[in-house]
Biopython code that builds the backbone (N, CA, C, O; Angstrom):
import numpy as np
from Bio.PDB.StructureBuilder import StructureBuilder

atoms = [
    (1, "MET", "N", (1.150, -1.149, -0.262)),
    (1, "MET", "CA", (-0.144, -0.051, 0.218)),
    (1, "MET", "C", (1.036, 1.106, 0.076)),
    (1, "MET", "O", (2.060, 0.942, 0.739)),
    (2, "THR", "N", (0.912, 2.274, -0.778)),
    (2, "THR", "CA", (1.214, 3.225, -1.364)),
    (2, "THR", "C", (0.255, 4.567, 0.354)),
    (2, "THR", "O", (-0.866, 4.729, 0.835)),
    (3, "VAL", "N", (1.395, 5.010, 0.525)),
    (3, "VAL", "CA", (0.681, 5.797, 1.948)),
    (3, "VAL", "C", (1.362, 6.797, 1.678)),
    (3, "VAL", "O", (2.461, 6.499, 1.209)),
    (4, "MET", "N", (1.089, 8.294, 1.819)),
    (4, "MET", "CA", (1.366, 9.612, 1.224)),
    (4, "MET", "C", (0.449, 10.537, 2.578)),
    (4, "MET", "O", (-0.754, 10.758, 2.718)),
    (5, "LEU", "N", (1.473, 10.856, 3.294)),
    (5, "LEU", "CA", (1.267, 11.709, 4.896)),
    (5, "LEU", "C", (1.755, 13.532, 3.933)),
    (5, "LEU", "O", (2.809, 13.959, 3.462)),
    (6, "TYR", "N", (0.362, 14.094, 4.038)),
    (6, "TYR", "CA", (1.294, 15.617, 3.559)),
    (6, "TYR", "C", (0.472, 16.050, 4.678)),
    (6, "TYR", "O", (-0.650, 15.809, 5.123)),
    (7, "GLY", "N", (2.215, 17.333, 5.164)),
    (7, "GLY", "CA", (1.290, 18.598, 5.922)),
    (7, "GLY", "C", (2.381, 19.302, 6.354)),
    (7, "GLY", "O", (3.195, 19.312, 5.431)),
    (8, "ILE", "N", (2.908, 20.056, 7.563)),
    (8, "ILE", "CA", (4.020, 20.585, 7.626)),
    (8, "ILE", "C", (4.762, 20.357, 8.841)),
    (8, "ILE", "O", (4.187, 20.674, 9.883)),
    (9, "LYS", "N", (6.020, 19.831, 8.925)),
    (9, "LYS", "CA", (6.550, 19.146, 9.721)),
    (9, "LYS", "C", (6.413, 19.572, 11.137)),
    (9, "LYS", "O", (6.625, 18.823, 12.090)),
    (10, "ASN", "N", (6.077, 20.712, 11.217)),
    (10, "ASN", "CA", (6.147, 21.165, 12.859)),
    (10, "ASN", "C", (4.578, 21.729, 13.383)),
    (10, "ASN", "O", (4.216, 22.476, 14.293)),
    (11, "CYS", "N", (3.973, 21.078, 12.474)),
    (11, "CYS", "CA", (2.493, 20.549, 13.352)),
    (11, "CYS", "C", (2.216, 19.717, 13.673)),
    (11, "CYS", "O", (2.289, 18.614, 13.132)),
    (12, "ASP", "N", (1.560, 20.199, 15.281)),
    (12, "ASP", "CA", (1.278, 19.608, 16.348)),
    (12, "ASP", "C", (0.833, 18.058, 15.748)),
    (12, "ASP", "O", (1.345, 16.993, 16.092)),
    (13, "THR", "N", (-0.069, 18.214, 14.935)),
    (13, "THR", "CA", (-1.503, 17.320, 14.383)),
    (13, "THR", "C", (-0.617, 16.061, 13.482)),
    (13, "THR", "O", (-0.767, 14.842, 13.402)),
    (14, "VAL", "N", (0.412, 17.087, 12.838)),
    (14, "VAL", "CA", (1.350, 16.247, 11.821)),
    (14, "VAL", "C", (1.978, 15.008, 12.623)),
    (14, "VAL", "O", (1.815, 13.816, 12.363)),
    (15, "LYS", "N", (2.592, 15.466, 13.466)),
    (15, "LYS", "CA", (3.400, 15.244, 14.771)),
    (15, "LYS", "C", (2.602, 13.736, 15.267)),
    (15, "LYS", "O", (3.222, 12.682, 15.122)),
    (16, "LYS", "N", (1.407, 13.732, 15.766)),
    (16, "LYS", "CA", (0.789, 13.024, 16.069)),
    (16, "LYS", "C", (0.671, 11.732, 15.073)),
    (16, "LYS", "O", (0.824, 10.527, 15.271)),
    (17, "ALA", "N", (0.436, 12.266, 14.272)),
    (17, "ALA", "CA", (0.035, 10.820, 12.766)),
    (17, "ALA", "C", (1.067, 10.552, 12.222)),
    (17, "ALA", "O", (0.767, 9.846, 11.259)),
    (18, "ARG", "N", (2.928, 10.803, 12.294)),
    (18, "ARG", "CA", (4.012, 10.467, 11.799)),
    (18, "ARG", "C", (4.322, 9.537, 13.141)),
    (18, "ARG", "O", (5.067, 8.586, 12.905)),
    (19, "LYS", "N", (3.852, 9.669, 14.548)),
    (19, "LYS", "CA", (4.227, 9.323, 15.417)),
    (19, "LYS", "C", (3.450, 7.960, 15.413)),
    (19, "LYS", "O", (4.044, 6.938, 15.757)),
    (20, "PHE", "N", (2.138, 7.924, 15.031)),
    (20, "PHE", "CA", (1.544, 6.716, 15.215)),
    (20, "PHE", "C", (1.697, 5.987, 13.696)),
    (20, "PHE", "O", (1.859, 4.766, 13.689)),
    (21, "LEU", "N", (1.666, 6.470, 12.841)),
    (21, "LEU", "CA", (2.790, 5.163, 11.377)),
    (21, "LEU", "C", (3.839, 4.957, 12.175)),
    (21, "LEU", "O", (3.800, 3.784, 12.546)),
    (22, "ASP", "N", (4.707, 5.487, 12.597)),
    (22, "ASP", "CA", (6.586, 4.790, 13.126)),
    (22, "ASP", "C", (5.942, 4.123, 13.486)),
    (22, "ASP", "O", (5.642, 3.286, 12.634)),
    (23, "GLN", "N", (5.074, 3.868, 15.226)),
    (23, "GLN", "CA", (4.961, 3.447, 16.101)),
    (23, "GLN", "C", (4.170, 1.988, 15.121)),
    (23, "GLN", "O", (4.674, 0.932, 15.504)),
    (24, "HIS", "N", (3.630, 1.880, 14.560)),
    (24, "HIS", "CA", (2.453, 0.826, 13.439)),
    (24, "HIS", "C", (3.611, 0.216, 12.590)),
    (24, "HIS", "O", (3.292, -0.885, 12.141)),
    (25, "GLN", "N", (4.952, 0.651, 12.220)),
    (25, "GLN", "CA", (5.801, 0.264, 11.096)),
    (25, "GLN", "C", (4.499, 0.608, 9.785)),
    (25, "GLN", "O", (4.108, -0.267, 9.013)),
    (26, "VAL", "N", (4.091, 1.761, 9.777)),
    (26, "VAL", "CA", (3.706, 1.760, 8.936)),
    (26, "VAL", "C", (4.462, 2.608, 7.313)),
    (26, "VAL", "O", (4.365, 3.814, 7.538)),
    (27, "ALA", "N", (5.084, 2.416, 5.967)),
    (27, "ALA", "CA", (5.946, 3.035, 5.167)),
    (27, "ALA", "C", (5.339, 3.905, 4.504)),
    (27, "ALA", "O", (4.526, 3.454, 3.698)),
    (28, "TYR", "N", (5.464, 5.208, 4.566)),
    (28, "TYR", "CA", (4.616, 6.580, 4.356)),
    (28, "TYR", "C", (5.760, 7.092, 3.788)),
    (28, "TYR", "O", (6.896, 6.681, 4.022)),
    (29, "GLU", "N", (5.318, 8.425, 2.679)),
    (29, "GLU", "CA", (6.288, 9.111, 2.574)),
    (29, "GLU", "C", (6.116, 10.311, 2.880)),
    (29, "GLU", "O", (5.334, 10.628, 1.984)),
    (30, "PHE", "N", (6.290, 11.386, 3.591)),
    (30, "PHE", "CA", (6.310, 12.633, 4.126)),
    (30, "PHE", "C", (6.224, 14.199, 3.076)),
    (30, "PHE", "O", (6.799, 15.182, 3.543)),
    (31, "HIS", "N", (5.950, 14.256, 2.551)),
    (31, "HIS", "CA", (5.013, 15.840, 1.941)),
    (31, "HIS", "C", (5.354, 17.015, 3.037)),
    (31, "HIS", "O", (4.589, 17.010, 4.002)),
    (32, "ASP", "N", (6.202, 17.849, 3.043)),
    (32, "ASP", "CA", (6.001, 18.992, 3.873)),
    (32, "ASP", "C", (5.530, 19.955, 2.766)),
    (32, "ASP", "O", (6.156, 20.022, 1.708)),
    (33, "TYR", "N", (4.633, 20.566, 2.958)),
    (33, "TYR", "CA", (3.605, 21.550, 1.915)),
    (33, "TYR", "C", (3.998, 23.160, 2.081)),
    (33, "TYR", "O", (3.675, 24.099, 1.353)),
    (34, "ARG", "N", (4.747, 23.153, 3.203)),
    (34, "ARG", "CA", (5.053, 24.593, 3.439)),
    (34, "ARG", "C", (6.787, 24.359, 2.838)),
    (34, "ARG", "O", (7.115, 25.269, 2.077)),
    (35, "GLU", "N", (7.686, 23.493, 3.032)),
    (35, "GLU", "CA", (9.058, 23.380, 2.153)),
    (35, "GLU", "C", (8.849, 23.177, 0.734)),
    (35, "GLU", "O", (9.622, 23.685, -0.079)),
    (36, "GLU", "N", (7.881, 22.486, 0.385)),
    (36, "GLU", "CA", (7.671, 21.565, -1.268)),
    (36, "GLU", "C", (6.049, 21.868, -2.383)),
    (36, "GLU", "O", (5.384, 21.487, -3.347)),
    (37, "GLY", "N", (6.183, 22.779, -1.351)),
    (37, "GLY", "CA", (4.000, 23.436, -1.917)),
    (37, "GLY", "C", (3.881, 22.241, -2.446)),
    (37, "GLY", "O", (4.566, 21.218, -2.448)),
    (38, "VAL", "N", (2.297, 22.760, -3.154)),
    (38, "VAL", "CA", (1.504, 21.709, -3.302)),
    (38, "VAL", "C", (1.158, 21.822, -5.040)),
    (38, "VAL", "O", (1.381, 22.760, -5.805)),
    (39, "ASN", "N", (0.625, 20.677, -5.267)),
    (39, "ASN", "CA", (0.946, 20.564, -6.835)),
    (39, "ASN", "C", (-1.079, 20.613, -7.118)),
    (39, "ASN", "O", (-1.967, 19.880, -6.683)),
    (40, "PRO", "N", (-1.106, 21.645, -7.886)),
    (40, "PRO", "CA", (-2.913, 22.272, -8.034)),
    (40, "PRO", "C", (-3.966, 20.964, -8.635)),
    (40, "PRO", "O", (-5.174, 20.817, -8.445)),
    (41, "ILE", "N", (-2.868, 19.988, -9.526)),
    (41, "ILE", "CA", (-4.206, 19.196, -9.496)),
    (41, "ILE", "C", (-4.490, 18.418, -8.730)),
    (41, "ILE", "O", (-5.543, 17.782, -8.784)),
    (42, "GLN", "N", (-3.389, 18.253, -7.605)),
    (42, "GLN", "CA", (-3.309, 16.951, -6.372)),
    (42, "GLN", "C", (-4.399, 17.729, -5.856)),
    (42, "GLN", "O", (-5.097, 17.015, -5.136)),
    (43, "LEU", "N", (-4.888, 19.079, -5.945)),
    (43, "LEU", "CA", (-5.085, 19.920, -4.925)),
    (43, "LEU", "C", (-6.547, 19.907, -5.152)),
    (43, "LEU", "O", (-7.402, 19.859, -4.268)),
    (44, "ALA", "N", (-6.741, 19.955, -6.402)),
    (44, "ALA", "CA", (-7.985, 19.484, -7.222)),
    (44, "ALA", "C", (-8.509, 18.806, -6.835)),
    (44, "ALA", "O", (-9.603, 19.191, -6.422)),
    (45, "ALA", "N", (-8.216, 17.478, -6.677)),
    (45, "ALA", "CA", (-8.598, 16.042, -6.879)),
    (45, "ALA", "C", (-9.104, 15.697, -5.013)),
    (45, "ALA", "O", (-10.120, 15.070, -4.715)),
    (46, "TRP", "N", (-7.931, 16.390, -3.803)),
    (46, "TRP", "CA", (-8.846, 16.026, -3.108)),
    (46, "TRP", "C", (-9.915, 16.552, -2.428)),
    (46, "TRP", "O", (-10.695, 16.156, -1.561)),
    (47, "ALA", "N", (-9.609, 18.248, -3.499)),
    (47, "ALA", "CA", (-11.306, 18.863, -3.303)),
    (47, "ALA", "C", (-12.274, 18.212, -3.687)),
    (47, "ALA", "O", (-13.265, 18.260, -2.959)),
    (48, "LYS", "N", (-12.325, 17.649, -4.538)),
    (48, "LYS", "CA", (-13.362, 16.730, -5.551)),
    (48, "LYS", "C", (-13.862, 15.618, -4.679)),
    (48, "LYS", "O", (-15.009, 15.188, -4.551)),
    (49, "GLU", "N", (-12.803, 15.272, -4.139)),
    (49, "GLU", "CA", (-13.249, 13.625, -2.884)),
    (49, "GLU", "C", (-13.827, 14.550, -1.660)),
    (49, "GLU", "O", (-14.967, 14.313, -1.262)),
    (50, "LEU", "N", (-13.065, 15.595, -1.061)),
    (50, "LEU", "CA", (-13.413, 15.791, 0.337)),
    (50, "LEU", "C", (-14.715, 17.063, 0.114)),
    (50, "LEU", "O", (-15.823, 17.073, 0.649)),
    (51, "GLY", "N", (-14.248, 17.872, -0.662)),
    (51, "GLY", "CA", (-15.361, 19.189, -0.484)),
    (51, "GLY", "C", (-14.076, 20.334, -0.230)),
    (51, "GLY", "O", (-13.743, 20.564, 0.932)),
    (52, "TRP", "N", (-13.557, 20.854, -1.078)),
    (52, "TRP", "CA", (-12.753, 22.868, -0.744)),
    (52, "TRP", "C", (-13.616, 22.912, 0.923)),
    (52, "TRP", "O", (-12.997, 23.819, 1.479)),
    (53, "GLU", "N", (-14.269, 22.603, 1.547)),
    (53, "GLU", "CA", (-14.681, 22.982, 2.633)),
    (53, "GLU", "C", (-14.081, 22.583, 3.872)),
    (53, "GLU", "O", (-13.895, 23.170, 4.938)),
    (54, "ALA", "N", (-13.740, 21.027, 3.304)),
    (54, "ALA", "CA", (-12.968, 20.102, 4.058)),
    (54, "ALA", "C", (-11.668, 20.421, 4.602)),
    (54, "ALA", "O", (-11.125, 20.226, 5.689)),
    (55, "LEU", "N", (-11.220, 21.161, 3.139)),
    (55, "LEU", "CA", (-9.398, 21.443, 3.131)),
    (55, "LEU", "C", (-8.861, 22.856, 4.144)),
    (55, "LEU", "O", (-7.915, 23.129, 4.884)),
    (56, "LEU", "N", (-10.418, 23.661, 3.515)),
    (56, "LEU", "CA", (-9.697, 25.241, 3.948)),
    (56, "LEU", "C", (-9.723, 25.284, 6.070)),
    (56, "LEU", "O", (-10.659, 25.264, 6.869)),
    (57, "ASN", "N", (-8.540, 25.332, 6.210)),
    (57, "ASN", "CA", (-8.739, 25.578, 7.573)),
    (57, "ASN", "C", (-8.607, 27.069, 7.974)),
    (57, "ASN", "O", (-7.695, 27.893, 7.891)),
    (58, "LYS", "N", (-10.276, 27.095, 8.587)),
    (58, "LYS", "CA", (-10.359, 28.716, 8.638)),
    (58, "LYS", "C", (-10.097, 28.461, 10.605)),
    (58, "LYS", "O", (-10.889, 28.715, 11.512)),
    (59, "ARG", "N", (-9.314, 28.140, 10.645)),
    (59, "ARG", "CA", (-8.820, 28.669, 12.211)),
    (59, "ARG", "C", (-7.300, 28.600, 12.329)),
    (59, "ARG", "O", (-6.716, 28.543, 13.411)),
    (60, "SER", "N", (-6.709, 28.607, 11.149)),
    (60, "SER", "CA", (-5.588, 29.120, 10.825)),
    (60, "SER", "C", (-5.107, 30.574, 11.005)),
    (60, "SER", "O", (-5.763, 31.578, 10.732)),
    (61, "THR", "N", (-3.748, 30.525, 11.551)),
    (61, "THR", "CA", (-2.994, 32.314, 11.287)),
    (61, "THR", "C", (-3.536, 32.360, 10.346)),
    (61, "THR", "O", (-4.699, 32.762, 10.374)),
    (62, "THR", "N", (-2.832, 31.902, 8.893)),
    (62, "THR", "CA", (-2.624, 32.256, 7.827)),
    (62, "THR", "C", (-4.376, 32.500, 7.273)),
    (62, "THR", "O", (-4.389, 33.164, 6.237)),
    (63, "TRP", "N", (-5.792, 32.099, 7.759)),
    (63, "TRP", "CA", (-7.214, 32.377, 7.561)),
    (63, "TRP", "C", (-6.964, 33.779, 8.157)),
    (63, "TRP", "O", (-7.039, 34.749, 7.402)),
    (64, "ARG", "N", (-6.618, 33.981, 9.703)),
    (64, "ARG", "CA", (-6.917, 34.890, 10.099)),
    (64, "ARG", "C", (-6.179, 36.571, 9.707)),
    (64, "ARG", "O", (-6.674, 37.647, 10.044)),
    (65, "GLN", "N", (-5.094, 36.401, 9.042)),
    (65, "GLN", "CA", (-3.774, 37.298, 8.214)),
    (65, "GLN", "C", (-5.130, 37.461, 6.736)),
    (65, "GLN", "O", (-5.362, 38.603, 6.340)),
    (66, "LEU", "N", (-5.691, 36.579, 6.246)),
    (66, "LEU", "CA", (-6.085, 37.321, 5.203)),
    (66, "LEU", "C", (-7.279, 38.571, 5.524)),
    (66, "LEU", "O", (-7.946, 38.844, 6.523)),
    (67, "PRO", "N", (-7.155, 39.294, 3.849)),
    (67, "PRO", "CA", (-7.802, 40.473, 3.811)),
    (67, "PRO", "C", (-9.367, 39.783, 4.381)),
    (67, "PRO", "O", (-9.864, 38.669, 4.213)),
    (68, "ASP", "N", (-9.832, 40.972, 5.094)),
    (68, "ASP", "CA", (-11.096, 40.502, 5.510)),
    (68, "ASP", "C", (-12.379, 40.583, 3.727)),
    (68, "ASP", "O", (-13.602, 40.720, 3.750)),
    (69, "GLU", "N", (-11.753, 40.483, 2.843)),
    (69, "GLU", "CA", (-12.489, 40.781, 1.686)),
    (69, "GLU", "C", (-12.308, 39.365, 0.750)),
    (69, "GLU", "O", (-12.740, 38.934, -0.319)),
    (70, "THR", "N", (-11.526, 38.986, 1.679)),
    (70, "THR", "CA", (-11.003, 37.333, 1.178)),
    (70, "THR", "C", (-11.806, 36.779, 1.489)),
    (70, "THR", "O", (-12.596, 36.234, 0.719)),
    (71, "LYS", "N", (-11.892, 36.716, 3.451)),
    (71, "LYS", "CA", (-12.918, 35.408, 3.867)),
    (71, "LYS", "C", (-14.500, 35.810, 3.102)),
    (71, "LYS", "O", (-15.228, 35.145, 2.365)),
    (72, "ASP", "N", (-14.575, 36.682, 3.451)),
    (72, "ASP", "CA", (-15.790, 37.348, 3.688)),
    (72, "ASP", "C", (-16.529, 36.611, 2.098)),
    (72, "ASP", "O", (-17.709, 36.260, 2.074)),
    (73, "ASN", "N", (-15.731, 36.496, 1.042)),
    (73, "ASN", "CA", (-15.893, 36.254, -0.510)),
    (73, "ASN", "C", (-15.789, 35.034, -0.938)),
    (73, "ASN", "O", (-16.276, 34.648, -2.000)),
    (74, "ILE", "N", (-14.947, 34.113, 0.099)),
    (74, "ILE", "CA", (-14.882, 33.298, -0.369)),
    (74, "ILE", "C", (-15.705, 31.849, -0.641)),
    (74, "ILE", "O", (-16.690, 31.372, -0.078)),
    (75, "ASN", "N", (-14.687, 31.251, -1.991)),
    (75, "ASN", "CA", (-16.103, 30.439, -2.671)),
    (75, "ASN", "C", (-14.835, 29.567, -3.128)),
    (75, "ASN", "O", (-13.669, 29.955, -3.059)),
    (76, "GLU", "N", (-15.363, 28.047, -3.713)),
    (76, "GLU", "CA", (-14.280, 26.873, -4.784)),
    (76, "GLU", "C", (-13.195, 28.185, -5.207)),
    (76, "GLU", "O", (-12.172, 28.529, -4.613)),
    (77, "VAL", "N", (-13.563, 28.533, -5.945)),
    (77, "VAL", "CA", (-12.503, 29.333, -7.102)),
    (77, "VAL", "C", (-11.763, 30.038, -5.735)),
    (77, "VAL", "O", (-10.584, 29.700, -5.635)),
    (78, "LEU", "N", (-12.009, 30.505, -5.192)),
    (78, "LEU", "CA", (-10.884, 31.668, -4.514)),
    (78, "LEU", "C", (-10.481, 30.377, -3.595)),
    (78, "LEU", "O", (-9.334, 29.945, -3.714)),
    (79, "ALA", "N", (-11.222, 29.857, -2.845)),
    (79, "ALA", "CA", (-10.158, 28.869, -1.522)),
    (79, "ALA", "C", (-9.338, 28.308, -2.555)),
    (79, "ALA", "O", (-8.254, 28.885, -2.631)),
    (80, "MET", "N", (-9.492, 27.389, -3.363)),
    (80, "MET", "CA", (-8.578, 26.997, -4.107)),
    (80, "MET", "C", (-7.564, 28.062, -4.280)),
    (80, "MET", "O", (-6.656, 27.972, -3.453)),
    (81, "MET", "N", (-7.514, 28.519, -4.669)),
    (81, "MET", "CA", (-6.536, 29.517, -5.735)),
    (81, "MET", "C", (-5.687, 30.306, -4.065)),
    (81, "MET", "O", (-4.495, 30.462, -4.328)),
    (82, "VAL", "N", (-5.924, 30.670, -2.932)),
    (82, "VAL", "CA", (-5.161, 30.933, -2.011)),
    (82, "VAL", "C", (-4.539, 29.601, -1.304)),
    (82, "VAL", "O", (-3.344, 29.441, -1.052)),
    (83, "MET", "N", (-5.410, 28.836, -1.081)),
    (83, "MET", "CA", (-4.739, 27.186, -0.625)),
    (83, "MET", "C", (-3.505, 27.041, -1.466)),
    (83, "MET", "O", (-2.406, 26.974, -0.916)),
    (84, "GLU", "N", (-3.641, 26.984, -2.916)),
    (84, "GLU", "CA", (-2.030, 26.815, -3.719)),
    (84, "GLU", "C", (-1.094, 27.706, -3.004)),
    (84, "GLU", "O", (-0.147, 27.424, -2.270)),
    (85, "ASP", "N", (-1.688, 29.130, -3.476)),
    (85, "ASP", "CA", (-0.915, 30.036, -2.652)),
    (85, "ASP", "C", (-0.105, 29.967, -1.964)),
    (85, "ASP", "O", (1.113, 30.035, -2.124)),
    (86, "GLN", "N", (-1.168, 29.717, -0.487)),
    (86, "GLN", "CA", (-0.328, 29.381, 0.803)),
    (86, "GLN", "C", (-0.764, 27.876, 1.284)),
    (86, "GLN", "O", (-1.837, 27.531, 1.777)),
    (87, "PRO", "N", (-0.125, 27.440, 1.122)),
    (87, "PRO", "CA", (-0.299, 25.995, 1.242)),
    (87, "PRO", "C", (-0.664, 25.296, 3.337)),
    (87, "PRO", "O", (-0.970, 24.212, 3.832)),
    (88, "THR", "N", (-0.323, 26.986, 3.990)),
    (88, "THR", "CA", (-0.654, 25.831, 5.181)),
    (88, "THR", "C", (-2.306, 26.585, 5.341)),
    (88, "THR", "O", (-2.763, 26.449, 6.476)),
    (89, "LEU", "N", (-2.951, 27.120, 4.643)),
    (89, "LEU", "CA", (-4.272, 27.328, 4.665)),
    (89, "LEU", "C", (-4.861, 25.776, 4.854)),
    (89, "LEU", "O", (-5.811, 25.454, 5.566)),
    (90, "ILE", "N", (-4.214, 25.088, 4.198)),
    (90, "ILE", "CA", (-5.209, 23.413, 3.353)),
    (90, "ILE", "C", (-4.412, 23.087, 5.458)),
    (90, "ILE", "O", (-3.449, 23.462, 6.127)),
    (91, "LYS", "N", (-5.761, 22.102, 5.639)),
    (91, "LYS", "CA", (-6.070, 21.234, 6.935)),
    (91, "LYS", "C", (-5.135, 20.165, 6.996)),
    (91, "LYS", "O", (-4.944, 19.638, 5.901)),
    (92, "ARG", "N", (-4.228, 19.489, 8.345)),
    (92, "ARG", "CA", (-3.639, 18.780, 8.124)),
    (92, "ARG", "C", (-3.308, 17.868, 9.294)),
    (92, "ARG", "O", (-3.353, 18.342, 10.429)),
    (93, "PRO", "N", (-3.010, 16.719, 9.122)),
    (93, "PRO", "CA", (-2.411, 16.195, 8.255)),
    (93, "PRO", "C", (-3.371, 15.785, 7.107)),
    (93, "PRO", "O", (-4.595, 15.842, 7.232)),
    (94, "VAL", "N", (-2.814, 15.416, 6.111)),
    (94, "VAL", "CA", (-3.648, 15.029, 4.539)),
    (94, "VAL", "C", (-3.366, 13.626, 4.113)),
    (94, "VAL", "O", (-2.518, 13.774, 3.233)),
    (95, "LEU", "N", (-3.609, 12.293, 4.246)),
    (95, "LEU", "CA", (-3.375, 11.101, 4.323)),
    (95, "LEU", "C", (-3.889, 10.734, 2.773)),
    (95, "LEU", "O", (-5.049, 10.574, 2.392)),
    (96, "GLU", "N", (-2.771, 10.661, 2.081)),
    (96, "GLU", "CA", (-3.277, 9.909, 1.030)),
    (96, "GLU", "C", (-3.058, 8.275, 0.864)),
    (96, "GLU", "O", (-1.940, 7.761, 0.880)),
    (97, "LEU", "N", (-4.037, 7.689, 0.737)),
    (97, "LEU", "CA", (-4.160, 6.029, 0.443)),
    (97, "LEU", "C", (-4.518, 5.350, -0.839)),
    (97, "LEU", "O", (-5.733, 5.333, -1.033)),
    (98, "PRO", "N", (-3.993, 4.943, -1.509)),
    (98, "PRO", "CA", (-5.066, 4.374, -2.884)),
    (98, "PRO", "C", (-5.995, 4.555, -3.471)),
    (98, "PRO", "O", (-6.254, 4.973, -4.600)),
    (99, "ASP", "N", (-6.951, 3.954, -1.998)),
    (99, "ASP", "CA", (-8.523, 4.069, -1.969)),
    (99, "ASP", "C", (-9.545, 5.176, -1.497)),
    (99, "ASP", "O", (-10.775, 5.176, -1.542)),
    (100, "ARG", "N", (-8.457, 6.326, -0.928)),
    (100, "ARG", "CA", (-9.418, 7.523, -0.902)),
    (100, "ARG", "C", (-8.311, 8.185, 0.114)),
    (100, "ARG", "O", (-7.260, 7.635, 0.445)),
    (101, "VAL", "N", (-8.815, 9.636, 0.593)),
    (101, "VAL", "CA", (-8.330, 10.256, 1.285)),
    (101, "VAL", "C", (-9.115, 10.820, 2.500)),
    (101, "VAL", "O", (-10.333, 10.900, 2.662)),
    (102, "LEU", "N", (-7.945, 11.242, 3.426)),
    (102, "LEU", "CA", (-8.465, 11.814, 4.744)),
    (102, "LEU", "C", (-7.946, 12.989, 5.185)),
    (102, "LEU", "O", (-6.765, 13.052, 4.844)),
    (103, "VAL", "N", (-8.255, 13.835, 5.717)),
    (103, "VAL", "CA", (-7.866, 15.459, 5.771)),
    (103, "VAL", "C", (-7.829, 15.415, 8.028)),
    (103, "VAL", "O", (-8.924, 15.240, 8.564)),
    (104, "GLY", "N", (-7.015, 15.522, 8.630)),
    (104, "GLY", "CA", (-6.747, 15.517, 10.021)),
    (104, "GLY", "C", (-6.570, 14.128, 10.418)),
    (104, "GLY", "O", (-6.758, 13.246, 9.580)),
    (105, "PHE", "N", (-6.055, 13.700, 12.216)),
    (105, "PHE", "CA", (-5.999, 12.844, 12.597)),
    (105, "PHE", "C", (-6.437, 12.290, 13.277)),
    (105, "PHE", "O", (-6.146, 12.643, 14.420)),
    (106, "ASN", "N", (-7.335, 11.168, 13.186)),
    (106, "ASN", "CA", (-7.924, 10.620, 13.720)),
    (106, "ASN", "C", (-7.495, 9.204, 14.350)),
    (106, "ASN", "O", (-7.730, 8.301, 13.548)),
    (107, "GLU", "N", (-6.749, 8.605, 15.946)),
    (107, "GLU", "CA", (-6.539, 7.984, 15.759)),
    (107, "GLU", "C", (-7.113, 6.479, 15.952)),
    (107, "GLU", "O", (-6.675, 5.334, 15.841)),
    (108, "ALA", "N", (-7.953, 6.913, 16.192)),
    (108, "ALA", "CA", (-9.287, 5.582, 15.919)),
    (108, "ALA", "C", (-9.847, 4.989, 14.210)),
    (108, "ALA", "O", (-10.446, 3.994, 13.802)),
    (109, "THR", "N", (-9.318, 6.105, 13.642)),
    (109, "THR", "CA", (-9.406, 6.157, 12.525)),
    (109, "THR", "C", (-8.186, 5.121, 11.703)),
    (109, "THR", "O", (-8.143, 4.088, 11.035)),
    (110, "TYR", "N", (-7.286, 6.160, 12.253)),
    (110, "TYR", "CA", (-6.304, 5.450, 11.621)),
    (110, "TYR", "C", (-5.343, 3.670, 11.657)),
    (110, "TYR", "O", (-4.483, 2.984, 11.106)),
    (111, "THR", "N", (-6.359, 3.738, 12.784)),
    (111, "THR", "CA", (-5.744, 2.156, 13.483)),
    (111, "THR", "C", (-7.090, 1.048, 12.927)),
    (111, "THR", "O", (-6.836, -0.155, 12.997)),
    (112, "GLU", "N", (-8.119, 1.357, 12.531)),
    (112, "GLU", "CA", (-8.774, 0.637, 11.775)),
    (112, "GLU", "C", (-8.230, 0.544, 10.319)),
    (112, "GLU", "O", (-8.129, -0.593, 9.856)),
    (113, "ILE", "N", (-7.874, 1.581, 9.554)),
    (113, "ILE", "CA", (-7.210, 1.525, 8.298)),
    (113, "ILE", "C", (-5.923, 0.404, 7.941)),
    (113, "ILE", "O", (-5.573, -0.262, 6.966)),
    (114, "PHE", "N", (-5.326, 0.690, 9.742)),
    (114, "PHE", "CA", (-3.799, -0.223, 9.234)),
    (114, "PHE", "C", (-3.253, -1.328, 10.395)),
    (114, "PHE", "O", (-2.093, -1.684, 10.602)),
    (115, "ASN", "N", (-4.593, -1.775, 11.132)),
    (115, "ASN", "CA", (-4.264, -2.718, 11.354)),
    (115, "ASN", "C", (-5.163, -4.149, 11.119)),
    (115, "ASN", "O", (-4.677, -5.239, 11.419)),
]
sb = StructureBuilder()
sb.init_structure("model")
sb.init_model(0)
sb.init_chain("A")
sb.init_seg("    ")
for serial, (resi, resn, name, xyz) in enumerate(atoms, 1):
    if name == "N":
        sb.init_residue(resn, " ", resi, " ")
    sb.init_atom(name, np.array(xyz, "f"), 0.0, 1.0, " ", f" {name:<3s}", serial, name[0])
structure = sb.get_structure()
């Protein structure tokens, strides 16, 4: 099974997900989208599967720093543009499996998938 974990290496939730995967000896690749950016085609595929609202982190510092005009007029097109431009707006971690994509870390869900 090919497993990709996307996020930011200093994010506490990403650290929990990585620790879980390491403890359960799950082979995975990690992509830090603060350092490596995000592929717009991949971002669009995640949004198609999960919905752009599920990806957009409105609790982030980056969101709070956006102009009010952007926040007040957010829609799918604008959200995709700002997430591509500022990947720290993407909720994390994003776990990409061969058959699905998950956002966020939930230990019970990870246990169900990897046991």
